[in-house]
GUPAMI-908006 format. One line per field, with one value per atom (N, C-alpha, C): residue in one letter; chain; atom name; x, y, z. Coordinates in Angstrom, 2 decimals, padded with zeros to 5 digits, always signed. Layout:
# GUPAMI-908006
tiro	[A,...] .
seke	[A,...] .
minu	[CA,...] .
xx	[X,...] .
yy	[Y,...] .
zz	[Z,...] .
# end
This chain:
# GUPAMI-908006
tiro	[X,X,X,X,X,X,X,X,X,X,X,X,X,X,X,X,X,X,X,X,X,X,X,X,X,X,X,X,X,X,X,X,X,X,X,X,X,X,X,X,X,X,X,X,X,X,X,X,X,X,X,X,X,X,X,X,X,X,X,X,X,X,X,X,X,X,X,X,X,X,X,X,X,X,X,X,X,X,X,X,X,X,X,X,X,X,X,X,X,X,X,X,X,X,X,X,X,X,X,X,X,X,X,X,X,X,X,X,X,X,X,X,X,X,X,X,X,X,X,X,X,X,X,X,X,X,X,X,X,X,X,X,X,X,X,X,X,X,X,X,X,X,X,X,X,X,X,X,X,X,X,X,X,X,X,X,X,X,X,X,X,X,X,X,X,X,X,X,X,X,X,X,X,X,X,X,X,X,X,X,X,X,X,X,X,X,X,X,X,X,X,X,X,X,X,X,X,X,X,X,X,X,X,X,X,X,X,X,X,X,X,X,X,X,X,X,X,X,X,X,X,X,X,X,X,X,X,X,X,X,X,X,X,X,X,X,X,X,X,X,X,X,X,X,X,X,X,X,X,X,X,X,X,X,X,X,X,X,X,X,X,X,X,X,X,X,X,X,X,X,X,X,X,X,X,X,X,X,X,X,X,X,X,X,X,X,X,X,X,X,X,X,X,X,X,X,X,X,X,X,X,X,X,X,X,X,X,X,X,X,X,X,X,X,X,X,X,X,X,X,X,X,X,X,X,X,X,X,X,X,X,X,X,X,X,X,X,X,X,X,X,X] .
seke	[A,A,A,A,A,A,A,A,A,A,A,A,A,A,A,A,A,A,A,A,A,A,A,A,A,A,A,A,A,A,A,A,A,A,A,A,A,A,A,A,A,A,A,A,A,A,A,A,A,A,A,A,A,A,A,A,A,A,A,A,A,A,A,A,A,A,A,A,A,A,A,A,A,A,A,A,A,A,A,A,A,A,A,A,A,A,A,A,A,A,A,A,A,A,A,A,A,A,A,A,A,A,A,A,A,A,A,A,A,A,A,A,A,A,A,A,A,A,A,A,A,A,A,A,A,A,A,A,A,A,A,A,A,A,A,A,A,A,A,A,A,A,A,A,A,A,A,A,A,A,A,A,A,A,A,A,A,A,A,A,A,A,A,A,A,A,A,A,A,A,A,A,A,A,A,A,A,A,A,A,A,A,A,A,A,A,A,A,A,A,A,A,A,A,A,A,A,A,A,A,A,A,A,A,A,A,A,A,A,A,A,A,A,A,A,A,A,A,A,A,A,A,A,A,A,A,A,A,A,A,A,A,A,A,A,A,A,A,A,A,A,A,A,A,A,A,A,A,A,A,A,A,A,A,A,A,A,A,A,A,A,A,A,A,A,A,A,A,A,A,A,A,A,A,A,A,A,A,A,A,A,A,A,A,A,A,A,A,A,A,A,A,A,A,A,A,A,A,A,A,A,A,A,A,A,A,A,A,A,A,A,A,A,A,A,A,A,A,A,A,A,A,A,A,A,A,A,A,A,A,A,A,A,A,A,A,A,A,A,A,A,A] .
minu	[N,CA,C,N,CA,C,N,CA,C,N,CA,C,N,CA,C,N,CA,C,N,CA,C,N,CA,C,N,CA,C,N,CA,C,N,CA,C,N,CA,C,N,CA,C,N,CA,C,N,CA,C,N,CA,C,N,CA,C,N,CA,C,N,CA,C,N,CA,C,N,CA,C,N,CA,C,N,CA,C,N,CA,C,N,CA,C,N,CA,C,N,CA,C,N,CA,C,N,CA,C,N,CA,C,N,CA,C,N,CA,C,N,CA,C,N,CA,C,N,CA,C,N,CA,C,N,CA,C,N,CA,C,N,CA,C,N,CA,C,N,CA,C,N,CA,C,N,CA,C,N,CA,C,N,CA,C,N,CA,C,N,CA,C,N,CA,C,N,CA,C,N,CA,C,N,CA,C,N,CA,C,N,CA,C,N,CA,C,N,CA,C,N,CA,C,N,CA,C,N,CA,C,N,CA,C,N,CA,C,N,CA,C,N,CA,C,N,CA,C,N,CA,C,N,CA,C,N,CA,C,N,CA,C,N,CA,C,N,CA,C,N,CA,C,N,CA,C,N,CA,C,N,CA,C,N,CA,C,N,CA,C,N,CA,C,N,CA,C,N,CA,C,N,CA,C,N,CA,C,N,CA,C,N,CA,C,N,CA,C,N,CA,C,N,CA,C,N,CA,C,N,CA,C,N,CA,C,N,CA,C,N,CA,C,N,CA,C,N,CA,C,N,CA,C,N,CA,C,N,CA,C,N,CA,C,N,CA,C,N,CA,C,N,CA,C,N,CA,C,N,CA,C,N,CA,C,N,CA,C,N,CA,C,N,CA,C,N,CA,C,N,CA,C,N,CA,C,N,CA,C,N,CA,C,N,CA,C,N,CA,C,N,CA,C,N,CA,C] .
xx	[-017.93,-018.64,-018.46,-017.89,-019.16,-020.15,-020.86,-021.48,-021.93,-022.46,-022.34,-024.26,-023.69,-026.17,-026.01,-026.61,-026.28,-028.78,-028.74,-029.83,-030.63,-029.95,-030.96,-031.00,-031.57,-032.01,-033.78,-033.00,-034.39,-035.88,-036.35,-037.99,-038.52,-039.77,-041.30,-042.41,-043.32,-043.79,-044.91,-045.21,-045.78,-044.83,-043.38,-042.44,-042.13,-040.79,-040.38,-039.08,-038.75,-037.36,-036.79,-035.36,-035.24,-033.64,-033.38,-032.28,-031.58,-030.67,-029.64,-028.03,-027.83,-027.08,-026.40,-024.82,-024.76,-023.05,-023.16,-022.46,-020.85,-019.94,-018.18,-018.00,-018.81,-018.32,-020.11,-020.34,-021.16,-022.06,-023.35,-024.25,-025.20,-024.95,-026.29,-026.88,-028.43,-029.51,-030.82,-029.85,-030.36,-030.06,-029.12,-029.05,-029.70,-030.19,-031.86,-030.61,-030.82,-030.90,-032.26,-031.06,-032.82,-032.39,-033.08,-032.70,-033.61,-033.73,-033.50,-033.60,-034.49,-033.56,-034.07,-033.25,-033.42,-033.40,-034.53,-035.22,-034.43,-034.77,-034.38,-034.83,-033.84,-034.98,-035.69,-035.24,-035.62,-035.26,-035.38,-034.99,-035.39,-033.80,-033.51,-034.64,-035.93,-036.63,-036.75,-037.01,-036.87,-037.52,-037.43,-038.76,-038.33,-037.56,-038.24,-037.01,-037.15,-036.11,-036.20,-035.13,-035.87,-034.86,-034.97,-034.31,-035.04,-034.06,-035.05,-035.57,-037.07,-037.84,-038.95,-038.71,-040.00,-039.80,-041.02,-042.41,-041.05,-040.90,-040.39,-041.02,-040.89,-041.28,-040.91,-041.70,-042.21,-042.62,-041.83,-042.05,-044.19,-044.12,-045.59,-046.14,-045.10,-045.09,-045.01,-044.52,-044.56,-044.68,-045.77,-045.81,-046.70,-046.95,-048.31,-047.32,-045.98,-045.69,-044.00,-043.80,-041.89,-042.57,-041.13,-040.74,-039.02,-039.04,-037.07,-037.30,-035.94,-035.54,-033.76,-034.17,-032.80,-032.09,-030.36,-029.98,-028.43,-028.41,-027.28,-025.97,-027.05,-025.73,-024.52,-025.15,-024.76,-024.27,-024.57,-024.40,-024.78,-026.25,-027.12,-028.00,-029.26,-030.96,-031.23,-032.28,-032.83,-034.26,-034.32,-035.49,-035.93,-037.38,-037.88,-039.49,-038.89,-039.94,-040.93,-041.62,-043.37,-043.58,-045.17,-045.48,-045.40,-043.34,-043.68,-043.90,-043.60,-043.99,-043.13,-043.04,-042.30,-042.00,-042.65,-042.68,-041.28,-041.52,-040.23,-038.88,-038.46,-037.16,-036.18,-035.53,-033.81,-033.49,-032.50,-031.08,-031.25,-031.40,-031.85,-030.42,-030.13,-028.96,-029.92,-028.55,-028.50,-028.15,-028.22,-028.02,-028.06,-026.79,-027.05,-026.51,-027.06,-027.07,-028.12,-029.13,-029.70,-029.35,-030.54,-030.25,-029.10,-029.15,-028.42,-026.95,-026.64,-025.19,-024.64,-025.76,-025.25,-024.41,-024.15,-023.70,-024.24,-024.11,-024.80,-023.58,-024.48,-023.55,-023.93,-023.17,-023.13,-024.23,-025.19,-026.75,-026.75,-027.56,-028.21,-029.06,-029.43,-030.56,-031.46,-032.35,-033.57,-034.11,-034.92,-035.73,-036.80,-037.87,-039.10,-039.26,-040.21,-040.44,-041.77,-042.49,-044.15,-044.37] .
yy	[+005.80,+005.41,+006.12,+005.10,+006.48,+005.77,+006.59,+006.37,+006.56,+006.03,+005.56,+005.97,+006.59,+006.85,+006.80,+005.90,+006.31,+006.10,+006.24,+005.63,+006.91,+008.58,+009.64,+009.51,+010.23,+010.74,+011.58,+011.66,+011.99,+011.92,+011.62,+010.80,+011.55,+011.23,+012.02,+012.20,+012.97,+012.31,+011.04,+010.88,+009.56,+007.79,+008.55,+007.91,+007.01,+006.07,+005.37,+005.37,+005.46,+005.57,+004.74,+004.65,+002.75,+003.43,+004.16,+004.48,+003.35,+003.33,+003.22,+003.50,+003.14,+003.37,+001.53,+002.01,+000.92,+001.31,+001.01,+002.57,+001.21,+001.44,+001.05,+000.19,-000.54,-000.87,-001.33,-003.09,-002.93,-002.75,-002.32,-000.90,-002.27,-002.38,-003.37,-002.35,-003.70,-004.00,-002.64,-002.57,-001.55,-001.05,-000.21,+001.23,+001.33,+002.80,+003.52,+003.74,+003.08,+003.93,+004.36,+005.68,+005.69,+006.88,+007.56,+008.37,+009.38,+011.12,+012.27,+012.95,+014.48,+014.90,+016.40,+017.22,+018.73,+019.25,+019.78,+021.02,+021.96,+022.27,+023.94,+025.08,+025.68,+026.21,+025.79,+024.76,+024.39,+023.57,+023.53,+022.15,+020.92,+020.78,+019.14,+018.39,+016.73,+015.84,+014.69,+014.38,+012.71,+012.35,+011.46,+010.98,+009.39,+008.02,+007.14,+007.12,+005.86,+005.00,+003.71,+003.15,+001.36,+000.83,+000.23,-000.72,-001.79,-002.64,-003.80,-004.31,-004.82,-004.34,-003.49,-002.62,-001.43,-001.14,-000.69,-000.64,+000.97,+000.36,+001.81,+002.21,+003.82,+005.73,+006.68,+006.77,+007.30,+009.23,+010.29,+011.36,+011.59,+012.16,+012.34,+012.87,+013.63,+014.01,+012.88,+011.60,+010.36,+009.51,+009.29,+007.54,+007.26,+007.04,+006.44,+006.00,+006.41,+005.71,+005.28,+005.28,+005.13,+003.35,+002.95,+001.78,+001.90,+001.38,+001.15,+000.25,-000.50,-001.79,-001.72,-002.90,-002.37,-004.57,-004.65,-005.93,-005.17,-005.65,-006.12,-006.71,-008.00,-008.79,-008.31,-007.26,-005.41,-004.78,-004.42,-003.11,-001.88,-002.55,-001.60,-001.08,-000.26,+000.79,+000.89,+000.46,+001.32,+001.70,+002.50,+003.65,+003.23,+002.28,+002.69,+003.82,+004.48,+006.43,+005.54,+005.78,+005.25,+007.27,+006.82,+007.80,+009.44,+009.04,+011.05,+011.33,+013.03,+014.17,+015.51,+016.42,+017.24,+018.15,+018.24,+018.13,+017.76,+016.01,+015.35,+015.89,+016.07,+016.85,+017.41,+016.13,+017.04,+016.66,+016.40,+015.23,+014.54,+013.91,+012.10,+012.03,+011.90,+011.71,+010.70,+009.61,+008.48,+008.44,+007.70,+008.28,+006.91,+007.46,+005.98,+006.64,+005.90,+006.40,+007.78,+008.14,+009.47,+010.54,+011.86,+012.97,+014.01,+013.53,+014.26,+013.88,+012.77,+012.07,+011.15,+011.35,+009.72,+010.46,+009.61,+009.74,+010.22,+011.33,+011.51,+010.72,+009.62,+009.79,+011.30,+011.48,+012.56,+013.38,+012.42,+012.78,+012.49,+012.09,+011.37,+012.01,+012.84,+013.56,+012.85,+013.62,+013.07,+014.14,+014.01,+015.67,+014.50,+015.18,+015.19,+015.65,+015.85,+016.77,+016.69,+017.95,+017.68,+017.45] .
zz	[+022.47,+020.92,+020.12,+019.05,+018.06,+017.16,+015.95,+015.81,+014.56,+013.53,+012.31,+011.45,+010.83,+010.10,+009.17,+008.08,+006.66,+006.78,+004.72,+004.80,+004.64,+004.76,+004.59,+003.13,+002.30,+001.09,+000.76,-000.87,-001.11,-001.62,-000.38,-001.19,-001.63,-001.96,-002.70,-000.70,-001.85,-000.20,-000.06,+000.92,+000.56,+000.82,+000.77,+000.07,+001.42,+001.19,+003.12,+002.80,+003.59,+004.26,+004.95,+005.08,+006.32,+006.72,+008.01,+008.88,+009.30,+008.83,+010.07,+010.94,+012.07,+012.55,+013.35,+013.31,+014.01,+014.74,+015.43,+016.44,+017.10,+016.63,+017.21,+017.86,+019.15,+019.96,+020.76,+021.87,+021.61,+022.90,+022.12,+023.62,+023.96,+025.41,+026.42,+026.32,+026.04,+025.17,+026.12,+027.17,+028.31,+028.40,+027.68,+027.82,+026.21,+026.41,+025.25,+023.82,+022.94,+021.63,+020.19,+020.41,+019.46,+018.49,+017.61,+016.54,+017.23,+017.39,+016.52,+016.22,+015.66,+014.42,+014.62,+013.80,+013.44,+012.63,+012.38,+010.94,+011.46,+010.19,+010.40,+011.13,+012.10,+012.88,+014.04,+013.96,+015.38,+016.37,+017.10,+018.52,+017.90,+018.20,+017.75,+018.74,+018.13,+018.78,+019.06,+019.18,+019.10,+018.31,+018.08,+016.47,+017.50,+018.54,+017.88,+019.48,+020.70,+021.46,+021.88,+022.06,+022.37,+023.29,+023.99,+024.92,+025.96,+026.29,+025.81,+027.52,+027.48,+029.33,+028.70,+027.52,+027.36,+025.68,+026.02,+024.95,+024.18,+022.80,+022.08,+022.61,+022.63,+022.48,+021.03,+020.84,+019.57,+019.43,+018.86,+018.58,+018.38,+019.14,+018.86,+016.87,+017.20,+015.16,+014.23,+014.94,+013.79,+013.92,+014.68,+016.13,+015.19,+014.06,+013.82,+012.43,+011.79,+010.61,+010.15,+011.67,+011.93,+013.13,+012.80,+014.06,+013.99,+014.96,+015.41,+015.81,+015.61,+015.64,+016.32,+016.43,+016.76,+016.71,+016.74,+016.91,+017.54,+018.57,+019.36,+018.77,+018.12,+017.21,+016.44,+015.80,+014.50,+015.41,+016.43,+017.38,+016.47,+015.77,+015.11,+015.49,+015.09,+015.22,+013.88,+013.94,+012.36,+012.86,+011.48,+011.36,+010.59,+010.69,+009.28,+009.10,+007.94,+008.16,+006.77,+007.24,+005.80,+006.05,+004.95,+004.54,+004.78,+004.46,+004.25,+004.17,+005.09,+004.54,+004.39,+003.97,+003.83,+005.29,+006.38,+007.32,+007.86,+007.59,+008.00,+007.67,+006.83,+006.02,+007.53,+007.16,+008.92,+008.94,+009.95,+009.92,+010.63,+010.32,+011.94,+012.64,+013.90,+014.37,+015.90,+015.28,+016.10,+017.86,+018.24,+019.56,+020.38,+021.62,+022.69,+023.82,+024.65,+025.54,+026.51,+025.64,+026.28,+025.53,+025.36,+025.02,+025.58,+026.99,+028.38,+027.77,+028.14,+028.18,+027.11,+026.56,+025.60,+024.35,+023.81,+022.47,+021.57,+020.13,+018.20,+018.04,+016.54,+015.16,+014.43,+013.38,+013.20,+011.82,+011.47,+011.63,+010.02,+009.47,+007.67,+007.83,+006.31,+005.89,+005.00,+005.51,+005.12,+004.09,+003.24,+002.19,+001.94,+002.19,+001.55,+000.49,-000.56,-000.97,-001.84,-002.14,-002.34,-003.26] .
# end
């Protein structure tokens, strides 16, 4: 499975971005898809993940400011980022199947200026 992420860019603090990730093939709704991020010098961390039958999971640092959604027909997962802060600056990676054994996209850079 190949994952193509897009939507990153430069935004001012307080702004919003919507990230998109499309898979090369259908991924069953029961398989978790999500977004992780990695800032310079830091470990990769969960931003949000989603799968059918369960509430989405959100990382503690972003929980009130992001929304994850999924369109299985379009083989896509989306991440709406709101009220962005400079500390949200990172490469955001799309994932399918979980962080241990799943598939990763190439990442999209989000830069938040103060």
